[in-house]
C-alpha atoms as a printed R data frame, in Angstrom:
   type eleno elety resid chain resno       x       y       z
1  ATOM     1    CA   UNK     A     1   6.334  -4.150  -8.097
2  ATOM     2    CA   UNK     A     2   4.576  -6.649  -5.836
3  ATOM     3    CA   UNK     A     3   6.670  -9.489  -7.255
4  ATOM     4    CA   UNK     A     4   9.907  -7.523  -6.926
5  ATOM     5    CA   UNK     A     5   9.102  -6.927  -3.271
6  ATOM     6    CA   UNK     A     6   8.461 -10.639  -2.830
7  ATOM     7    CA   UNK     A     7  11.720 -11.857  -4.370
8  ATOM     8    CA   UNK     A     8  14.259  -9.163  -3.501
9  ATOM     9    CA   UNK     A     9  14.761  -6.731  -0.598
10 ATOM    10    CA   UNK     A    10  15.841  -3.887  -2.910
11 ATOM    11    CA   UNK     A    11  12.376  -2.266  -3.361
12 ATOM    12    CA   UNK     A    12  11.888  -2.365   0.407
13 ATOM    13    CA   UNK     A    13  14.739   0.114   0.717
14 ATOM    14    CA   UNK     A    14  13.068   2.549  -1.708
15 ATOM    15    CA   UNK     A    15  13.083   6.132  -0.447
16 ATOM    16    CA   UNK     A    16  12.811   9.376  -2.393
17 ATOM    17    CA   UNK     A    17  11.369  12.869  -1.965
18 ATOM    18    CA   UNK     A    18   7.882  11.387  -1.724
19 ATOM    19    CA   UNK     A    19   8.654   8.936   1.052
20 ATOM    20    CA   UNK     A    20   9.201   5.197   1.403
21 ATOM    21    CA   UNK     A    21   7.848   2.136  -0.385
22 ATOM    22    CA   UNK     A    22   4.716   2.378   1.791
23 ATOM    23    CA   UNK     A    23   4.095   5.930   0.540
24 ATOM    24    CA   UNK     A    24   4.756   4.824  -3.033
25 ATOM    25    CA   UNK     A    25   2.207   2.017  -2.768
26 ATOM    26    CA   UNK     A    26  -0.404   4.269  -1.131
27 ATOM    27    CA   UNK     A    27   0.051   6.993  -3.748
28 ATOM    28    CA   UNK     A    28   0.171   4.661  -6.744
29 ATOM    29    CA   UNK     A    29  -3.091   2.979  -5.788
30 ATOM    30    CA   UNK     A    30  -4.817   6.362  -5.856
31 ATOM    31    CA   UNK     A    31  -6.599   5.611  -2.602
32 ATOM    32    CA   UNK     A    32  -5.859   9.039  -1.154
33 ATOM    33    CA   UNK     A    33  -7.782  10.716  -3.990
34 ATOM    34    CA   UNK     A    34 -11.045   8.841  -3.475
35 ATOM    35    CA   UNK     A    35 -13.848  10.865  -2.005
36 ATOM    36    CA   UNK     A    36 -16.021   9.269   0.632
37 ATOM    37    CA   UNK     A    37 -19.055   9.614  -1.633
38 ATOM    38    CA   UNK     A    38 -17.543   7.863  -4.630
39 ATOM    39    CA   UNK     A    39 -17.940   4.219  -5.488
40 ATOM    40    CA   UNK     A    40 -14.650   2.668  -6.614
41 ATOM    41    CA   UNK     A    41 -14.648   1.387 -10.169
42 ATOM    42    CA   UNK     A    42 -13.052  -1.904 -11.201
43 ATOM    43    CA   UNK     A    43  -9.677  -0.290 -11.972
44 ATOM    44    CA   UNK     A    44  -9.527   1.387  -8.567
45 ATOM    45    CA   UNK     A    45 -10.452  -1.850  -6.802
46 ATOM    46    CA   UNK     A    46  -7.766  -3.711  -8.747
47 ATOM    47    CA   UNK     A    47  -5.131  -1.067  -7.940
48 ATOM    48    CA   UNK     A    48  -5.911  -1.273  -4.232
49 ATOM    49    CA   UNK     A    49  -5.846  -5.067  -4.266
50 ATOM    50    CA   UNK     A    50  -2.434  -5.074  -5.947
51 ATOM    51    CA   UNK     A    51  -1.175  -2.403  -3.539
52 ATOM    52    CA   UNK     A    52  -2.268  -4.474  -0.549
53 ATOM    53    CA   UNK     A    53  -0.579  -7.523  -2.016
54 ATOM    54    CA   UNK     A    54   2.602  -5.482  -2.406
55 ATOM    55    CA   UNK     A    55   2.441  -4.457   1.250
56 ATOM    56    CA   UNK     A    56   1.776  -8.031   2.344
57 ATOM    57    CA   UNK     A    57   4.760  -9.237   0.284
58 ATOM    58    CA   UNK     A    58   6.968  -6.887   2.307
59 ATOM    59    CA   UNK     A    59   6.549  -9.325   5.212
60 ATOM    60    CA   UNK     A    60   8.557 -11.902   3.254
61 ATOM    61    CA   UNK     A    61  11.954 -10.331   3.913
62 ATOM    62    CA   UNK     A    62  13.661  -8.726   6.900
63 ATOM    63    CA   UNK     A    63  14.044  -5.317   5.253
64 ATOM    64    CA   UNK     A    64  10.352  -5.237   4.406
65 ATOM    65    CA   UNK     A    65   9.321  -6.228   7.936
66 ATOM    66    CA   UNK     A    66  11.584  -3.515   9.355
67 ATOM    67    CA   UNK     A    67   9.935  -0.895   7.148
68 ATOM    68    CA   UNK     A    68   6.420  -2.089   7.988
69 ATOM    69    CA   UNK     A    69   7.282  -1.986  11.679
70 ATOM    70    CA   UNK     A    70   8.729   1.521  11.359
71 ATOM    71    CA   UNK     A    71   5.819   2.815   9.267
72 ATOM    72    CA   UNK     A    72   2.984   0.902  10.909
73 ATOM    73    CA   UNK     A    73   0.874   4.035  11.373
74 ATOM    74    CA   UNK     A    74   0.820   4.618   7.600
75 ATOM    75    CA   UNK     A    75  -0.167   1.014   6.908
76 ATOM    76    CA   UNK     A    76  -2.907   1.177   9.529
77 ATOM    77    CA   UNK     A    77  -4.196   4.409   7.986
78 ATOM    78    CA   UNK     A    78  -4.406   2.688   4.578
79 ATOM    79    CA   UNK     A    79  -6.270  -0.216   6.179
80 ATOM    80    CA   UNK     A    80  -8.752   2.131   7.871
81 ATOM    81    CA   UNK     A    81  -9.458   3.925   4.591
82 ATOM    82    CA   UNK     A    82 -10.069   0.636   2.785
83 ATOM    83    CA   UNK     A    83 -12.383  -0.676   5.501
84 ATOM    84    CA   UNK     A    84 -14.334   2.580   5.362
85 ATOM    85    CA   UNK     A    85 -14.637   2.401   1.585
86 ATOM    86    CA   UNK     A    86 -15.732  -1.222   1.678
87 ATOM    87    CA   UNK     A    87 -18.314  -0.422   4.342
88 ATOM    88    CA   UNK     A    88 -19.690   2.495   2.324
89 ATOM    89    CA   UNK     A    89 -19.538   0.526  -0.910
C-alpha cells in the first residue's frame, strides 16, 4: 500500500465505512490494540514503520496532502501513541 500511495493518488481517496486512508493505516498497523504495558514485538514494530512510511508517502501528491491536512488530528494522535510506546519501550 505504501508504494501505491507514493505513485498514484487513488489510495489517497480511499473511504469506506471504517473511515479514510489514515484510519485504514492506523487500524492495519494494530497500534490501537497495544496496551501501554506491552512491549512491541518485531512484527508490530515493522507494521508501524510501514504504516508511518505510508502516511509519509501521502505527502507526495496533492490528494494525499489534502487528506493529511483534513485529518491532521488523527495523524497527530498516531504520532503521540508511537512516541509514548517508544518512550516506554
